[in-house]
N, C-alpha and C positions, 0 to 999 in steps of 0.2 A: 464537480464531477472529476474523478481521477482519470488522467490520461493513461496511467499504467495498467488499469484494469478494464478500460473500455475498449471494445472491439469495434471495428468498422462494420457498418451494416452489410449483411450478407456473408460474413466470414464466421465460420463456427469456432467455438472455443476448444482448442486442442490441448490445453494444459493438463486436463485430467484423463486424457487418453493414454493407454498403455502402448509402449513402443515395442514392436515385435523385433526380436533379434534375428538378423539374417543368418540362416544356416550356412556353415562353411564346409559342406560335405566334400567339395572338391579338394580342399586342403587335406582333409583326413585321407581321402583316397590317394592323393599324390604321396603323402607321407607313408602310407601303408605300402604302396608300390615300391618306394625307395628302400624301405626296410626289408621287404622281401628280396629285392635285387641284391642288397648288401649281404643278406643272410646266405643267398645262393652263392655269391662270390666267396664269402668266408668259408662255406662248406666245401667248395671246390678246392680252395687252398689247403684246408685241413685234411681232406681225403686224398689230395693229389700226391704224386711221388716226390715229396719234398722232405728232405732230412733236416729238420729244424735244428738238430744238434750242430750241423755244419754252419748254419747261420750264426749261432752264438759263438762257435769256435773261431770263425774267421772275422767276426765283427771287429775284434781288437787285434787282429793279426798285424805283425810289424809292417808287412808290405802294404796292407790296406791303410794303415796310419800314415805311412810315408806317401801313399798316393793322395790322401786327403790334404796333406801338407803341400804337396806339389800342386794340387788343384787350387788351393787358396793363394799360393805364391803367384801362379800364372794369372789367376783372376785379378789380383791386385795390380800387377805390373801391366797387364794388357789393358785394364780399365784406365790406369794412369796415362798410358800412351794414347788411348782413345779419347780421353778428355782433353789432353794437350792438343792433339790433332783437331778435335772438334771445335775448340775455341778458335784456333787459327783459321780453320776453314769457314767458320761462322762469320768471323770478322771479314774475311775475303768476300763472302757472299754479300755482305752489307756494304762493301766498299764501292765508291763511285767509279773505280777503275774497271772498265769492261773486261780487260785481260784477266785480272784477278777473279772477277765474278765468273768468268767462263771456266777458268781452271778449277775453281772450287765446285762449280756445278758439275763439271765432268768427273771429278773425283767422287762426288756423292753418287752420281749416276752409275759409275762403274762398279763401285764396291757394294752398293745396295742392290745392284741388279744381277749379281752373280752369287751362287750359293757359297756359304762360308766354307763348307768342306772342300769345294773346288779350289778356293783360294789357299787353303792350308796345303793341299796337294801341290799346287803350283809353286808355293814358296819352298816346299821341301825338295822339289825336283828342279829348282831354278838353275842348278848346275848344268842341266841339259841345254839351257839357253845361253848362260854366261859361265863358261868353265872356270874363269878366274874373275875375282872381284877385288877392288881396292882403289887406292888413290894413285894415279899415274905418277911415277917418279918417287913416291914416298913409301907406299906399302901395297902389297898384293898377296893374294892367297887363293888356293883352290876353293871354289864355291862349295864343293862337297864337304870340305873340312869346316868351313865357316857356318854353313846352314845346318846346324845341329837341330834335333827335334825341339829343343827349348826355344832357340831363336826363331825357327820357322813358325812355331805355335804363337810366339809373342808377336811377330810381325803380322801373321794372318789374323789373329784375334784382335789385336790392337788397331790395325789399320781399318779392318772392317767395322770395328766399333766406332772409330772416328767418324765414319760417314753418317752413322745414326746419331751420334752425339752432336755433330755439327747442326743438325736440324733442331735438336733440343735446345742447344745454346742460342741458335738464331731466334727461335720462338721466345726464349727468355729475354733476349735483348730487345726484341720488338715489343715486348709487353711493357717496357719502361716508357714512361711518358716522354714524348718528343721535347717537352719543355726542359727536361733534364739535360739533353744534348745542347740545347740553346743556352741554358744557364752556364754550362761548362765552357762553352765557346765564349760567352760574354766575359767571363773572368780570366780569359787568356789560356785556358787549358788546351793542349793539343788533343787530337782525336784519340790516340792510343792511351794517353794519360787519363783522359775522361773515361774511356772504357774500363781502365784498370781501377780507378778510384771511385767512380760514380755509377757507371752503368752495370758492370758485372756484379758488384755487391747487391744491387737491387734486383738483378735478374735471378739471383740464387733462390729467391723465394719461389719462383716458378720452375726453376731448373732442378732443384734438389729431389722432388718426388719422382719424376721420370728417371733421373740418374740413379736413384736407389733401385728402381725396378730394373734398369739396365744392368746394374752390378749383379743383382740376383740372377738375371738371365745369363750374365757372363760366367758365373760360377758353374752353371749347368752347361753352357756352351763349351767349356774346356774339355768336356767328354769327347767332343769331335776330334780333339788332338790325339786321341788314341790311334787314329788311322795313320799317323806319322810317327808312332812309337814314342810319344811323350809319356812318361810314366805317371800319369795322373790317376785318379781313383778308378775310373772305369777300365783303363788299361791294366791296372794292377789286378782288378777282379778277373779280367779276361785271362791274364797269365796263369792265375790259379785254376780257373775252371778248364783251361786247356790241358792242365796236368791231371786233375782229378775228375773231370767230366761232370762236376756238380754245377751245371750252368745256372739253373733257377736260383739255387741257394746263394751263389755269389752275386747274381744280379739283385737279389733282395738285399744283400749286405750293402751293395753300392747305393741302392735306392734309399735305404734307411739313413745312410750317411748324408746323402743329398738333402733329404727331408730335415735332418737335424740342423745342417748348416743354414738352410733357408729359414727354419723356425727361429734360429738365433738372429739372423740378419733382419728379419721383418720387423720385430719391435725396435731394433736399433735404428732402422730407417725411419720409423714413426717418431722416435725421440728426436732425431735430427731434423725432421720436418717441423716439429713443434718448436724447436729452438730457433730455427730460422724465421718461422712465422711470428714468434714472440719478439725476436729482435727487430723485425720489420715494423711491427705495430708500435714498438717503443720509439723507434726512430721517426715513424710517421707522425707521432705527436709533437 
């Protein structure tokens, strides 16, 4: 008697029964609702008071192109500052020194707890608190001359980003097995050298994906610097529509450029993630 074809007593043979396919009418209903909504939005834009010729005209205008260059320059420099600060603050948070831990926790609390636009405005108007800044006996200058829109935006965006990046870096370092710290200590490595040579390279596998997202967010966050007159993309678009009153058209131009930049950065981020993941798997062997 074959065990493969024998059924237990009391159980019916289901092998020849037809399987009814479950209807997915909810999916079709949701898809239809989405299509109707998109069609209504598209119709509104098509019939609205939008001069699409202005969109194509200003899409490659010199001032817009200069604005996108300034946006990317600010995003790169502010992100670099944020990463540098984030690594330092994360190391301080993991330090056994209570003073360093408290300072790092206070920094994170302060800059994560206040709006970014408020921080930008404070940096831009810092001359109201410190009329002169410098190094006593070596150099001093009026704060209003030093705190240009570029420097104010860089400090505001970079220092704010450092508070968020510190948590990302701390999570990455905590993801590394504690045995790696013990092994480094066993071979005579100091704490900082172990972090630089062993812990941080392994933490990159965890850190890279959120840092990629943070950089994409930074590109868009540079638009807030328009309130302090930094000539990034949105500020350039605003200057044009202040002159010709084509508000929607210029906002569409800015939106298209932001979408283009993000669309380019997203696959680059995925490639970087795959490279670090592949490198980690090879070293893990």
